[in-house]
N, C-alpha and C positions, 0 to 999 in steps of 0.2 A: 504494500500500500504506500501511497505517497504521504508526505508530511505537509501539514498545513499549520497556520498560526495557532490552531487549537491544540496541536501536539502531534507526536508521531502516530501514524496509523489512522489518522482522521482525514478523510478525503477533503481537499479544498472545497469550500462552499457548503460543507456540512459540519455539524457539531455533534459529537457524541455526548449526549446529555444524560448523566446518571440521574435517577429519580428513585425516591423511596417506594418500595413495593410492599413492604410489610415487615413484621417482626418474626424472628425465629426464636426458638428456645434459648434461654440464657440472655435475653435482651439484645441479641445481635440484630442489626438492621440489614435486611436483604436489599440489594440494590439491583435494579434492572436498568439496562442501558438502551436508550432509544436514539435514533438518528433522525434529524429533521433539518430542512433548510434553516440556516442560521437566523433568519429574520421572519420566518413564517409566523403570521399572527401577531407580530409586534405592532403596537400602536405607535406611530411616528407622526401623527397628524396634528397633535397639540402644539400650539405655538409656545416657544420658550417663554418663561416668565421674564418680565422686565426687571431691571435692577431695583427700581422703587418697590415693585411687588415683593421681591425677595427681602429687601431691607425692612419692609413694613412688618414682617413676621419672620425674623431670622431663625427662631426656634422651630417654627413649622417647617422651614426649609431643611434644617438639621434633621428633624424627625422623618421627613420624606426620604432623605439620603440614607438614614439609618434603616428604615423599613426596606428600602431597595437592597441595601447591603445584606440584610438578613435573608431576604428572599433569594438572592443569588447564592448565598451560602448553602441554602437548601438545594437549589438546582445544581450547583457545582461544588459538592462537599470535598473537604480535605485539601491538603497542600498540593496534591498532584493536579488539581483542577484550578489552581490559583490564577494561572494566566487567562484561561477562558472566563473565569468568574469576573476578573477585573476588566477585561475587554468588554464583555457584554454589559456589565453594570455601568461602565463609563459611557458606552454607546447610548444606553437608555437615558441616563441622566443628562447627557449632552443634548439630546432631543428635547428634554424637559426644561433644563436650566441654562443651556448654552455652555460653551467650552471653558470660559474663565471660572465660573462657579464650580463646574465639575472638576477641573484641575485642582482648584483650591481645596475642595472637600476631599478629593482623593488623596492629596498630600497630607491633609490633616488626619485622615483615617490612618495613614501609615505612621505618622508621628504619635497618634493616640495608641496604636499597637505597641510601639516602642516603649512609651512611657508607662502605660498601664499593664502591659503583658510581658514584655521582654525584660525590662529592668528588674521587676520583682522576681523574675524567674531566670536571672542571668546565669546562675550555675548550671541549670538544666539546659539552657540554650547553648552555652559554651561547650558542654559535654555532649551535645547533639542528641540528647534524650528527647527533646521536644522541638518542634519547628519554630523558627522565628516568626513573629507577627510582622515585624518591619522587614520588607524585602525590596531592595532597589528595583528588581525586575517587575514588581507590581506597579511601580510608577511608570515604567516603560509600557506595560500592558494597558494602563489607563490612557496613555497617549495614543496607543493604537485604536482603542475604542472611540476616543474623542475624534481622531482623524477620520475614522470610518463614518461617524455621524456627520461630520462637516462635509464629507464628500458625497453624502446621501447614498452610501453603499452599505451593504451589510458587512459585519465583521467577517473575517476569513475569506473575503472575496466572493461570497454568495451573490447571485444575481438579484 
C-alpha cells in the first residue's frame, strides 16, 4: 500500500478511522477500523466567526475548541493517531474560526499539555513509560490541517 499524510498503509484520499465498537471482558475496548473519504459528510459551509464575535465570548470559543479536541480524541485515539487527529481537528476549526485563531488555540493546546501533563509526569516521560503530551510534530500537523482548509481541499489530498 502507499503512504499518505494519514500514515503508512493508508491510501491517499482516505482515512483509516478507528471507532469504538464495544467492550470486551476485562474492560478492554474493541476497536473497528473503517475507511471513508477524508471529508465525507463534513460541514464546511458555516462562515468563520469574526474577531469581534470570538472576543465577545472568548470562553465559549475555548469551550468549542475543547469539545472538538475531545471528539477527535474519540475518533482518532492514542499516540499512533496523533497526526490524523491534529490535521482533521485543525481543518474543522479553521473552517469555523479561521487560521489565526486555530493556530493560536492549537499552540496553546500543546503548551497546556506540556505544563499540565508533561511537567508533573516528567520522570515517566523521560523514561519513555508514557507518551509526551507536547509534540512538535503536532504543531506541524495543525499547519497541514489549516493549509488544507485554506485551500478548500480535504486533508490527505481527498477530492
